C-alpha positions as CSV (number, residue, x, y, z in Angstrom):
1,M,-1.9,-6.6,0.5
2,K,-4.3,-3.7,-0.5
3,K,-1.9,-2.5,-3.1
4,T,-1.5,-6.1,-4.6
5,I,-5.1,-6.3,-5.0
6,F,-5.6,-3.1,-6.4
7,I,-2.9,-3.6,-9.1
8,S,-4.4,-6.8,-9.9
9,A,-7.8,-5.6,-10.3
10,M,-6.9,-2.5,-12.4
11,L,-4.5,-4.5,-14.6
12,A,-7.2,-6.9,-15.5
13,L,-9.0,-4.2,-17.1
14,I,-6.3,-2.8,-19.5
15,F,-5.2,-6.3,-20.9
16,T,-7.9,-6.0,-23.3
17,P,-6.3,-5.2,-26.6
18,M,-8.6,-4.5,-29.6
19,K,-7.0,-6.8,-32.0
20,A,-6.6,-6.0,-36.0
21,Q,-8.5,-7.2,-38.6
22,N,-6.9,-10.4,-40.7
23,L,-6.1,-9.1,-44.1
24,H,-7.8,-10.9,-47.3
25,Y,-4.3,-12.0,-48.6
26,Q,-5.8,-12.9,-52.3
27,M,-7.7,-9.5,-52.2
28,S,-4.4,-7.6,-51.1
29,S,-2.5,-9.0,-54.1
30,G,-1.3,-5.8,-55.9
31,H,-1.8,-3.5,-53.1
32,N,0.7,-2.0,-50.8
33,H,-1.3,0.0,-48.3
34,F,-4.5,-0.1,-46.5
35,L,-6.7,1.9,-44.0
36,A,-9.2,0.3,-41.7
37,A,-11.8,1.6,-39.2
38,K,-13.5,-0.6,-36.6
39,F,-15.8,-0.7,-33.7
40,G,-16.5,-3.3,-31.3
41,A,-17.2,-4.6,-27.6
42,D,-14.3,-5.5,-25.5
43,Y,-14.6,-4.7,-21.8
44,G,-16.5,-1.6,-23.3
45,T,-17.3,-0.1,-26.5
46,V,-14.3,0.7,-28.5
47,I,-13.6,2.4,-31.8
48,G,-10.2,2.4,-33.6
49,L,-8.1,3.1,-36.8
50,S,-5.3,1.3,-38.5
51,Y,-2.9,1.7,-41.3
52,G,-0.7,-0.9,-42.8
53,Q,2.0,-1.0,-45.6
54,R,3.5,-3.7,-47.4
55,I,7.1,-4.1,-46.6
56,T,8.0,-7.5,-48.7
57,S,6.7,-8.6,-52.0
58,A,7.8,-12.3,-52.2
59,K,5.6,-13.2,-49.3
60,P,2.7,-11.0,-48.4
61,T,3.9,-9.1,-45.2
62,F,2.4,-5.7,-43.8
63,L,3.8,-3.5,-41.0
64,T,0.8,-2.0,-39.5
65,V,0.1,1.0,-36.9
66,E,-3.1,0.6,-35.0
67,S,-4.9,2.9,-32.3
68,S,-8.1,2.6,-30.3
69,I,-10.1,4.4,-27.5
70,P,-13.1,3.4,-25.7
71,F,-16.3,5.6,-25.4
72,G,-16.2,7.7,-22.3
73,H,-16.7,11.2,-21.0
74,K,-13.0,12.2,-21.3
75,L,-11.9,10.9,-24.8
76,L,-8.3,10.4,-24.2
77,D,-8.2,9.2,-20.7
78,D,-7.8,5.5,-22.1
79,W,-6.1,4.7,-25.3
80,K,-4.0,2.0,-26.9
81,M,-1.3,2.0,-29.5
82,R,0.2,-1.2,-31.2
83,L,2.9,-1.8,-33.8
84,A,2.7,-5.1,-35.3
85,V,3.9,-7.3,-38.5
86,E,1.2,-9.3,-40.3
87,S,2.6,-12.1,-42.4
88,E,1.2,-15.1,-44.5
89,L,3.5,-17.8,-43.7
90,W,1.9,-20.7,-45.6
91,K,-0.9,-21.1,-48.1
92,T,-2.3,-23.5,-50.7
93,R,-5.2,-22.4,-53.1
94,H,-7.7,-21.4,-50.6
95,F,-6.2,-21.8,-47.5
96,S,-4.0,-19.6,-45.5
97,F,-2.2,-19.5,-42.0
98,T,-1.0,-15.9,-40.8
99,L,1.2,-14.8,-37.8
100,K,1.2,-11.4,-36.4
101,P,3.6,-10.4,-33.4
102,G,2.9,-7.0,-32.0
103,F,4.2,-4.4,-29.4
104,I,1.7,-2.5,-27.5
105,V,1.4,0.8,-25.3
106,R,-1.7,1.6,-23.6
107,R,-3.2,3.9,-20.8
108,Y,-5.8,3.5,-18.3
109,D,-6.7,6.5,-16.3
110,T,-9.3,6.9,-13.5
111,D,-10.0,8.9,-10.2
112,I,-8.1,6.1,-8.4
113,A,-4.9,5.9,-10.5
114,R,-3.4,6.3,-14.0
115,L,-1.9,3.1,-15.4
116,L,0.5,3.3,-18.4
117,N,1.3,-0.4,-19.8
118,I,3.9,-1.8,-22.2
119,G,3.0,-5.3,-23.7
120,A,3.5,-7.5,-26.3
121,D,1.1,-9.9,-28.1
122,L,0.9,-12.5,-30.7
123,T,-2.2,-13.7,-33.2
124,T,-2.3,-16.5,-35.2
125,S,-5.0,-17.4,-37.8
126,F,-6.0,-20.1,-40.3
127,G,-8.9,-19.7,-42.7
128,Y,-10.5,-20.2,-45.9
129,F,-10.1,-17.5,-48.6
130,N,-11.4,-17.1,-52.1
131,A,-11.8,-14.1,-54.3
132,K,-14.6,-12.8,-52.2
133,W,-15.0,-14.7,-48.7
134,L,-12.8,-15.2,-45.9
135,F,-13.6,-17.7,-42.9
136,A,-10.9,-18.0,-40.3
137,I,-10.4,-19.0,-36.7
138,E,-7.8,-17.4,-34.5
139,A,-5.9,-17.2,-31.4
140,N,-4.4,-14.3,-29.4
141,Y,-1.8,-14.2,-26.6
142,D,-1.5,-10.7,-24.8
143,Q,1.3,-10.3,-22.1
144,S,1.9,-7.4,-19.9
145,L,5.5,-6.5,-19.9
146,S,5.7,-3.6,-17.6
147,T,3.3,-1.0,-15.9
148,H,3.8,2.4,-14.6
149,I,1.3,3.2,-11.7
150,K,0.4,6.7,-10.4
151,H,-1.9,6.7,-7.8
152,H,-4.6,9.6,-7.4
153,S,-7.3,9.1,-4.6
154,L,-5.5,6.4,-3.0
155,Q,-2.8,8.5,-2.3
156,E,-4.7,10.6,0.1
157,N,-5.5,7.4,2.3
158,Y,-2.4,5.7,1.7
159,P,0.5,8.3,1.5
160,D,3.0,5.5,1.3
161,I,1.5,3.5,-1.5
162,Y,3.8,2.8,-4.1
163,N,4.1,4.9,-7.5
164,G,6.5,3.6,-10.3
165,W,7.3,0.7,-12.4
166,I,6.3,-3.0,-11.7
167,G,7.2,-5.9,-13.8
168,P,5.0,-8.5,-15.8
169,A,1.7,-8.7,-13.9
170,G,-0.8,-10.8,-16.3
171,A,-1.7,-12.0,-19.6
172,N,-5.0,-12.8,-21.4
173,L,-5.7,-15.4,-24.2
174,K,-8.4,-15.1,-26.9
175,F,-9.9,-17.6,-29.0
176,G,-12.5,-16.6,-32.0
177,A,-13.7,-16.6,-35.5
178,Q,-13.9,-14.4,-38.3
179,A,-16.0,-13.9,-41.6
180,G,-15.3,-11.5,-44.1
181,Y,-16.6,-10.4,-47.5
182,A,-14.5,-8.3,-50.3
183,F,-16.0,-5.8,-53.0
184,G,-13.6,-4.0,-55.2
185,K,-10.9,-2.6,-53.0
186,N,-12.9,-3.0,-49.8
187,F,-13.1,-5.7,-47.3
188,L,-15.9,-5.8,-44.5
189,S,-15.5,-8.3,-41.6
190,I,-17.0,-9.5,-38.5
191,K,-15.4,-11.3,-35.5
192,A,-16.3,-12.7,-32.3
193,G,-14.9,-14.9,-29.7
194,K,-13.9,-15.7,-26.0
195,V,-11.6,-14.2,-23.6
196,Y,-9.7,-16.1,-20.8
197,A,-6.9,-15.0,-18.2
198,R,-3.8,-17.1,-18.8
199,S,-4.8,-19.2,-15.5
200,F,-8.2,-20.0,-17.2
201,Q,-9.2,-19.3,-13.8
202,D,-9.4,-15.4,-12.8
203,N,-11.4,-14.5,-16.1
204,P,-12.5,-11.4,-17.2
205,T,-15.8,-10.1,-16.1
206,L,-17.0,-9.6,-19.6
207,P,-15.4,-12.7,-21.3
208,F,-16.4,-12.0,-24.8
209,Y,-15.4,-9.8,-27.7
210,F,-16.8,-8.6,-30.8
211,E,-15.7,-6.5,-33.7
212,I,-16.7,-5.0,-37.0
213,T,-14.1,-3.7,-39.4
214,C,-14.1,-1.9,-42.7
215,L,-11.0,-1.9,-44.7
216,R,-9.8,-0.3,-48.0
217,L,-6.6,-1.4,-50.0
218,W,-4.8,0.8,-52.4
C-alpha cells in the first residue's frame, strides 16, 4: 500500500509536460526551420527550447525536438525531452486545425526516488490566423506508458521496496487558449489553460498552466 501511494503521488508530479507552441502556418510559408525559446508555469517554473524542421511541402508538417527543465538547485535533476510531428490537417482562408502527436522521455529525481518515465501525448488546436495574429483553442492528452523507479531514502526504511519498471500509471488532460503576434520572421505567443487528471477527480495541486514563447523562422 505504501509503495502504491508513493508511486501515485510521484507520478502525478512528472506528468506535466510543457507543450510546444502552435506554429503560425501562414507565417511559416516559405520557411523550413524554426527555433523557439519558452518560459512558463506548469507545476513549477519551467524554461525550454525547441527546434523544428519542415518535412513535407504539400501540407505544412514539421518534425520538432523539444527540451525543458524546471528551475531548481540542481539543474539536470529533472528534465523532459519530446519528439513530435505537427501538421496542419485542414484550413480555410483564416481558420486552421492542427494535430500534433508526440513521444516523451522525462526524468524526476529527489532524495526519495528517481523516476524515468516514457510517455506519449496528442495535442489538437483550432484557431483563427491572419498575416499578423493568431487566436486558437487547444486540447492535450498526455499518457504515461512506462516508468522506471529507483528508490533512495525509502530503500533504507523499506529494503524490499520495488525498484524497476512499472506499466501505465496515469494521464493528464489540458484545455487552454493561445494568442500570438507575428513580426518579420519572429512570432511571440502566450497561452494559458487548465489541467485535469484523466478521471477529472484526482486533479493536480496546481491545476493551471501558463506559457510565453518566442519563435524565429528561417
